[in-house]
N, C-alpha and C positions, 0 to 999 in steps of 0.2 A: 150417831156419828157416821159421816159418809165414808164409804170404802175408799181407802187410799193405797197407793202402791209406793214402795220405796224405790230407790234408783234401780233401773233395770239390771239384769244379770250381765256379766261379762260375756263376750262372744265365745262360742264353743271353739275348741281347738283339738289337735291330736296330742297335745302335751298333757299327760295325766296330772291332775291336781292332787297333792298330798297335804292333808291338814295335820301337820306334825305337831302343832301346838295342842290341838284337841287330843291327839293320841297321847301326848306327854301328860296332859292333865288327867287322863284316865288310865295311866299305866298301872296304877295300883289295883284297878278293877280286873283288867286282863290285858295281856300283851298279844293276844291272838286276834288277828283281823283278816277279813277276806273281802275282796271287792264284790259288790252285790251282783255284778254280772256273772261272776263265777259261782256265786251261791244260787242264784235264780237266773240261769242263762235265757230262759224263755221270756223273761221280762223285758229283755232288750228289743224284742220284736213287737211288744205291745205299747200302748200309750202309757205314759207315766201316770196320768190321771185317768182312771176308767170313766166311762160314760155314767156308770152307776156304782156308787160306793156301797159296800155290803159288809155286814158283820163277819161273814165267812172269810173275808180277805185278810184277817189278822187274828193272831192267837198268842198265847203266852209262851215265852221262851223258857229256857232252863232256870232263869232267875224269877222267883215269885214276886210279882208286882202287878197290881190290878188297877193302879191309878190311870195310866194312859189307856188301857183297854176299856175302862169304864167311860172315859171321856170320848173316845172314838166311837164306842157303841151308841152313844147319843148323837154324836155329830154326823154319822153317816146319813141321818135323816135330814140333815141341813147341809147338803154338799157344797153350797156356795161358801160356807164358812171355811171348810177344808181347802177349797180351791183358792180362796183369798190369801191363805198362808203360803201358798206355793207361788213364788215369783218365777221359778223355773217350771215350765209346763211340759217340757219334752225331755226324752232320754238324751243325755249328753255323752259325747265321746270322751271328754276330759274328766268326767266324774265330779265336776264342780256344780253343786246345786244350791240355789239361793231361796231363802224363805223369809217371811216377815212375821213378827209377833209384836204385840202391843205392850209398851212400857212407858210410864211417865208421860202420858198424853200424846204419844206418837208411835208410829210403826217403826220397829227396829229391824234392820237387815241382818240376817244370819247366813253365813256361807259354810257349807260342809263338803267333805269329799264323800265318795260313795262306798267307803269301806264299812263293814259291819263287824261288830265285836262278837267273838266266839269264846266258848269255854269248853274244853275237851271236844272240840270239833262240832259243838252244838251252838245254835244261835242263842246268845245270852239274854237278850231282851225281846222285844216284839218280833215275831216271825210271821210268815205269810204262807198258810197251807195252799194258797192258790198261786204262789210265786209272784205276787204283786210287789213292786218296789216301794210304792208310796208310803205304806205304814212304817216301814223300817227307817226310811229317810226322814219322815215326819218326826218320829220319836227322837232320832239322833239330833236333828236340828233343834228340837225343843230342849234336849239335854244340853246342847251347846249354849242355848239362850241362858241357861242357868249354870254355865261353865263346865259341868260334868254330870254324868249319870247319877253319881252319889246324891247330888242336890235335888234330884227328882223324888227321892225317898220321902221327903217331908212335904211335898206339894199336895194341894187339895184340888178337888174338882172346881171349887170356887175360884181359885187362882187360875187354873187352866182355862176356864170359860172366859174369864176376863182377858187373859193374855191372847186368846185366839179370836176374840170378837171386839175387844176394846170397849165393851159395855159393862155397866155395873151388874153385879150378881148378888142375889139375895139368898142367904143360907138360912134355912128353916129347919130346926131340929124337930123330929116327929114325936119326941117325948113331950107329952102335954104340958108338964111343969116347965120344962126349958123353953118350949115354944111360947107359953104365956109370958114368961119373963122377957121374951123378945117382942111381945106385943101381938102375938098371933094365937088364935084359938083354933087348934087343929081338930078339936072334938066337935065343933059346930059345923052345920051344913053349909054355911055361907063361905067358909074357907074353901071348900071343895068346888063350890059354884064359881068362885073367883078364879080358882086354879084352872077350871075348864075354859073360862073366858080368856085367860092368859094364853093358853095353848091355841085357841082359835085365832087369837090376834097375831100369832107368829112367834111368841116367846117359846122357849123350850125348857123342859124340866128334866133334871137328872136326879136319880136317887142312889144312895149308897148305904149299904148295911155293913157296919164295922164288925170287927171280930168280937166286940163286946155286945153285939146284937143291937147296936144303937142305929136307928135309921135317921138319915138327914136327907133333905131335899133342896136342890138348888134351882132357882128360877132365874133365867137370863133373858133379857129383852132382845129380840132379833127382828129387824124390819123385814117385811115381805119383799122389799125391792132391793136395790143395791147397797143400802145402808146397813151398817153394823152397829 
């Protein structure tokens, strides 16, 4: 699928944008918010999207959640996927940032403000040890895509990779019995040779070990050019 952009973002202004609807939908999670420029003031002097994305730019907040961290840990190796989700590419005075995610065969526009949720003065969800803004805004936009942060609790990497790329994603359980039921022999050498070829062709692979020690692997096709 060719890379597409939704309608361009609104022009920047000196009037601060407040997303009161999203705040109201997440009031039960926390009522403490801070503008990201107050949280990470140095970020206002940097590019919104760094030249190089790195795992060190984001970490877990006070709320235990590894879903988005796992997704971003894979996607930093495919920076064009992250950039494609950002309609807004620069730091804005009004704090209004526009993103796009894929749903029902089309890219959907999502607008957020730049406020970040806190709990007891600590960043509740994704934080940035390097004071980068992009991981926090990215996660917030994705939460709004699903209406609220609560709705991310049940999300899977399979869903995230599809939402961020628009491409089909194959979920392969690494338990030999379950994999066989899905038509895949993970105990044979051919599976791993095929997996290596997928990586070389531009597809990416993510793995997740659950609390039950069950390993699953996701394979997503990504073109090497501007297509997703």
